[in-house]
C-alpha positions in Angstrom: 2.2 -13.1 -9.3 5.1 -15.0 -10.6 8.2 -15.2 -8.4 10.5 -14.3 -11.2 8.6 -11.0 -11.7 8.9 -10.1 -8.0 12.6 -11.0 -7.9 13.2 -9.0 -11.2 11.6 -5.9 -9.6 13.7 -6.4 -6.4 16.9 -6.7 -8.4 16.3 -3.2 -9.9 16.4 -1.6 -6.5 19.3 0.6 -5.6 20.1 3.4 -3.1 17.9 5.9 -4.9 14.6 4.0 -4.9 12.3 1.6 -3.0 9.5 -0.6 -3.8 5.9 -1.2 -2.5 4.6 -4.7 -2.7 0.8 -4.7 -2.7 -1.2 -7.6 -1.4 -4.7 -9.0 -2.0 -5.8 -7.9 1.5 -5.0 -4.3 0.5 -2.0 -4.1 2.6 1.4 -2.8 1.4 5.0 -3.4 2.4 7.8 -1.1 1.7 11.2 -2.7 0.7 14.5 -1.5 -0.4 17.8 -2.9 -1.6 18.9 -3.5 2.1 16.1 -5.9 2.6 16.4 -9.6 1.9 13.8 -11.4 -0.3 13.9 -15.2 -0.6 11.7 -17.5 -2.5 10.9 -21.2 -1.8 8.3 -22.7 -4.3 5.2 -20.5 -3.9 6.3 -18.9 -0.6 8.2 -15.5 -0.4 10.0 -14.3 2.7 10.8 -10.7 3.1 13.2 -9.7 5.9 13.8 -6.0 6.8 14.9 -4.0 9.7 11.3 -4.0 11.1 10.7 -7.8 10.9 10.0 -10.7 8.7 7.0 -11.2 6.4 6.1 -14.6 4.7 3.3 -15.0 2.3 2.4 -17.0 -0.9 3.3 -15.3 -4.1 -0.3 -15.5 -5.2 -1.2 -12.9 -2.5 1.1 -10.3 -4.3 -1.0 -8.2 -6.5 1.3 -5.3 -7.4 4.8 -4.0 -7.3 5.6 -0.2 -7.6 9.1 1.3 -7.6 9.4 4.8 -6.4 12.2 7.3 -5.9 13.2 7.6 -2.2 13.0 11.4 -2.3 9.5 11.3 -3.7 8.4 8.8 -0.9 9.9 11.0 1.8 8.1 14.1 0.4 4.8 12.2 0.2 5.2 11.0 3.9 5.9 14.5 5.1 2.9 15.9 3.1 0.6 13.1 4.5 1.8 13.8 8.1 1.1 17.6 7.5 -2.4 16.9 6.2 -3.1 14.5 9.0 -2.0 17.1 11.5 -4.2 19.9 9.9 -7.1 17.5 10.1 -6.8 17.2 13.8 -7.2 21.0 14.3 
């Protein structure tokens, strides 16, 4: 993915939303406007409260912006479903 597209999505983040960055290996990283994203050539560095992640931009396959309230609701629902599955 082009670095200018990634940075454009990051620039759209505010206090009300967050973004999932999806990678070729199937992994995802949740970032918000408090995180720091830096680009250097084909490398992208993402620093957040939980650590630092560095990858090549070609490994980024998708970007999705979500409302924070919706993300919290989904996390709570997933946890409830997980707990019910353990019964």
